[in-house]
C-alpha positions in Angstrom: 39.4 -0.8 35.3 41.5 -1.9 32.3 44.7 0.0 31.3 43.1 0.9 28.0 39.8 2.2 29.6 41.7 4.0 32.3 44.0 5.7 29.9 41.2 6.6 27.5 39.1 8.2 30.3 42.1 10.2 31.7 43.2 11.4 28.2 39.7 12.4 27.2 39.1 14.2 30.5 42.3 16.2 30.0 41.5 16.9 26.4 38.1 18.4 27.4 39.9 21.0 29.6 41.9 22.2 26.6 40.9 25.4 24.7 41.4 23.4 21.5 38.8 20.9 22.5 35.9 22.6 20.8 37.8 22.9 17.6 39.0 19.3 17.8 35.4 18.2 18.5 34.1 19.9 15.4 36.8 18.5 13.2 36.1 15.0 14.6 32.4 15.2 14.1 32.7 16.5 10.6 35.2 13.8 9.7 33.0 11.0 11.1 30.0 12.4 9.3 32.1 12.2 6.1 33.2 8.7 6.9 29.6 7.6 7.2 28.8 9.2 3.8 31.7 7.2 2.3 30.3 4.1 4.1 26.9 4.6 2.4 28.4 5.2 -1.1 30.8 2.2 -0.9 28.6 -0.4 0.7 25.2 -1.8 -0.3 23.7 -0.6 3.0 20.0 -0.4 4.0 18.2 -0.5 7.3 17.3 -4.1 6.9 21.0 -5.2 6.6 22.8 -6.8 9.5 25.8 -4.7 10.7 28.4 -5.2 13.4 30.5 -2.3 14.7 33.9 -3.6 15.7 35.6 -1.5 18.4 32.6 0.4 19.8 33.5 2.8 22.6 31.6 2.8 26.0 30.9 6.6 25.7 27.7 8.6 25.2 29.6 11.8 24.1 28.3 13.1 20.8 31.6 12.8 18.9 32.0 9.2 20.0 30.2 6.3 18.2 28.9 8.6 15.4 28.3 5.5 13.3 25.8 4.2 15.8 24.0 7.5 15.8 23.7 7.3 12.0 22.3 3.7 12.0 19.9 4.2 14.9 16.9 3.2 12.8 18.4 -0.2 11.9 17.2 -2.9 14.3 20.0 -5.3 13.1 23.0 -3.6 14.7 25.6 -5.5 16.9 28.5 -4.0 18.8 31.8 -5.8 19.6 34.5 -4.4 21.9 37.1 -5.5 24.3 35.3 -3.3 26.8 31.8 -3.5 28.3 29.6 -1.3 26.0 26.2 -2.1 27.4 25.8 1.5 28.3 25.3 2.2 24.6 22.0 0.4 24.6 20.6 3.2 26.9 21.1 5.7 24.1 20.8 3.5 21.0 17.7 1.3 21.6 18.1 -0.4 18.3 21.3 -2.2 19.2 20.4 -5.9 19.1 23.4 -7.2 21.0 26.6 -6.1 22.7 29.5 -8.5 22.7 32.7 -8.3 24.8 35.4 -10.1 22.8 38.5 -10.1 20.8 38.2 -8.6 17.3 41.0 -10.9 16.1 39.0 -14.0 17.2 35.4 -13.2 17.6 34.1 -16.8 17.9 31.3 -15.8 15.5 30.2 -17.9 12.6 31.3 -17.3 9.0 29.2 -14.7 7.2 27.4 -13.6 10.4 26.7 -10.1 9.2 26.0 -8.4 5.9 28.5 -5.6 6.6 31.3 -5.3 9.1 32.3 -1.8 10.2 35.2 -0.5 12.2 36.3 3.0 13.0 39.8 3.9 14.3 40.4 0.5 15.9 42.9 -1.4 13.7 45.7 0.9 14.8 45.1 -0.3 18.4 45.2 -4.1 18.0 48.9 -4.6 18.1 51.6 -5.7 15.6 51.2 -5.9 11.8 50.6 -9.6 12.1 47.8 -8.9 14.6 46.4 -6.3 12.2 46.3 -9.0 9.5 44.4 -11.2 11.8 42.0 -8.4 12.6 41.2 -7.8 8.9 41.0 -11.6 8.2 38.4 -12.0 11.0 36.3 -9.0 9.8 36.3 -10.4 6.3 35.4 -13.9 7.6 32.3 -12.8 9.5 31.0 -10.6 6.7 28.6 -11.7 3.9 29.1 -8.7 1.7 31.7 -6.2 2.7 34.0 -4.7 5.3 34.7 -1.0 6.0 37.8 -0.1 8.1 38.8 3.5 8.8 42.2 4.3 10.3 44.4 7.4 10.6 47.1 7.8 7.9 50.5 7.3 9.4 51.9 9.9 7.0 49.7 12.8 8.0 51.9 15.5 9.6 50.2 15.2 13.0 49.4 12.1 15.0 46.1 12.9 16.7 46.7 10.4 19.5 49.8 12.2 20.8 49.3 15.6 19.0 52.9 15.5 18.0 54.0 16.5 14.5 56.2 14.4 12.2 57.7 12.1 14.9 55.5 9.2 13.8 57.2 9.4 10.3 60.4 8.0 11.8 61.0 4.3 11.8 58.6 2.8 14.3 61.2 1.7 16.8 62.7 5.2 17.0 59.2 6.7 17.2 58.4 4.5 20.2 61.7 5.4 21.9 60.9 9.1 21.5 57.4 8.6 23.0 58.9 6.8 26.0 61.3 9.7 26.4 58.4 12.1 26.3 56.6 10.1 29.0 53.9 8.9 26.5 54.5 5.4 27.6 51.0 4.1 26.7 51.3 5.1 23.0 54.9 3.9 23.0 53.7 0.3 23.2 53.0 -1.4 19.9 49.9 -3.1 21.4 48.3 0.3 22.0 49.3 2.3 18.9 50.6 1.0 15.5 49.8 3.4 12.7 49.3 2.2 9.2 49.9 3.6 5.7 48.5 2.8 2.3 51.4 0.4 1.5 50.6 -1.7 4.6 46.9 -1.8 3.9 47.6 -3.1 0.4 50.1 -5.6 1.9 47.4 -6.9 4.3 45.0 -7.5 1.4 47.8 -9.2 -0.6 48.5 -11.6 2.4 44.8 -12.4 2.8 44.4 -12.8 -1.0 41.6 -10.1 -1.0 41.3 -8.9 -4.5 38.1 -6.9 -4.5 39.0 -3.9 -2.5 39.6 -0.1 -2.6 41.4 2.3 -0.3 39.7 5.7 0.1 41.6 8.8 1.1 40.0 11.3 3.5 41.7 14.7 3.4 42.0 17.3 6.1 43.6 20.6 5.1 44.4 19.2 1.7 46.4 16.2 3.0 45.3 12.6 3.5 44.5 12.3 7.3 42.6 9.1 7.2 42.5 5.9 5.1 39.5 3.7 4.5 39.8 0.1 3.4 36.6 -1.3 1.8 36.8 -4.9 0.8 34.1 -7.0 -0.9 33.2 -10.7 -0.9 
């Protein structure tokens, strides 16, 4: 079992034991439903469009892979993950193909899919330079648009560690504190590297993407999530 998969399963199992789990589950479901509404409004989506979901999760829990549930009537859906997600085809019969691969180098052809979608993945691909490669690859394989959702670094709580404000500190100091608190997995840049609006804009500038927008999703009146939508 990979380090990422093992950590994800252990963390998720522990979370389900918490009395806050039901509340967290409702917040997550509501947020992901809203993300999909924003996806519909900001992309020229229809059920005959080809779509790839980058960073799919091998889980059948209802708050996971909400996007796949929403596009279950589309027969042109592909999933790409660094984990084996074939289990998803048991629940979502419309999934055309499941690819195990590197989102920064998919080995797919240019303009392979009408729309490229990714939910809460870019913050887990590594350094800022690797995040640039991630967006570059998504843009390369899209014909029309890309949709990338990620937590906002400057929301008061980091929902990965459930710690307040610590992630606002310079990233090197933040990681040292996480190590001190025995949160070694999230202390590694390759596992967690939160983004803010400035960094998303910088990525687009580096890649010379000019047709884009950054949407702000608010939770309790503050921006908890950022969504980058970029167009060909």
